[in-house]
C-alpha positions in Angstrom: 68.7 18.9 -87.1 65.0 20.0 -86.3 67.0 22.9 -84.8 68.7 23.9 -87.4 65.5 23.9 -89.8 63.3 25.2 -87.4 65.1 27.6 -84.9 63.2 25.5 -82.5 64.0 22.9 -79.5 62.3 19.2 -80.2 59.9 20.3 -77.4 59.1 23.4 -78.4 58.5 22.2 -82.2 56.0 19.2 -81.2 54.2 21.7 -78.9 53.9 23.8 -81.9 52.4 20.8 -84.0 50.1 20.0 -81.2 48.8 23.7 -80.4 48.1 24.4 -83.9 46.5 21.1 -84.4 44.4 21.9 -81.8 43.3 25.0 -82.9 42.4 23.6 -86.0 40.2 21.1 -83.8 38.7 24.1 -82.1 37.5 25.9 -85.0 36.6 22.7 -87.4 35.4 20.1 -85.4 33.7 22.2 -82.8 35.1 19.9 -80.0 35.2 21.2 -76.4 38.7 22.2 -74.9 38.5 19.1 -72.8 38.5 17.1 -75.4 41.0 18.8 -77.5 43.3 18.6 -75.2 42.8 14.9 -75.0 43.3 14.3 -78.4 46.5 16.6 -78.7 47.9 14.6 -75.7 48.5 17.3 -73.4 47.8 16.3 -69.7 47.3 19.5 -68.0 44.6 22.0 -68.7 46.2 24.7 -67.6 49.3 23.9 -69.2 47.5 23.8 -72.5 45.6 27.0 -72.2 49.0 28.7 -70.8 50.9 27.6 -74.1 48.3 28.3 -76.5 47.8 31.8 -75.3 51.5 31.9 -75.9 51.1 30.7 -79.3 48.2 32.6 -80.4 47.6 35.9 -78.2 44.5 34.6 -76.7 42.9 31.4 -74.6 41.4 28.9 -76.3 38.0 30.3 -75.1 38.6 33.4 -76.8 39.8 31.8 -80.0 36.8 30.1 -80.1 34.6 33.2 -80.1 36.7 34.8 -82.2 36.2 32.2 -85.4 32.6 31.6 -84.5 32.3 35.4 -85.1 34.5 35.7 -88.5 32.5 32.3 -90.2 29.6 32.6 -91.9 26.8 30.4 -90.3 
């Protein structure tokens, strides 16, 4: 059913959800990358970084830096 609605497998769908949740945490809660990885339930930092870059086009570190610049302090 998920495949027909989203054109993604359940694994891709769940990973996409986890990565979007991680991105939100990195910006809004200002948690460290390690804390975010633990919170979203991904066990490998290298896998997280690779999947994050594939999804958003930048590494988690670059994503944080880009979003700090775009938000008024």
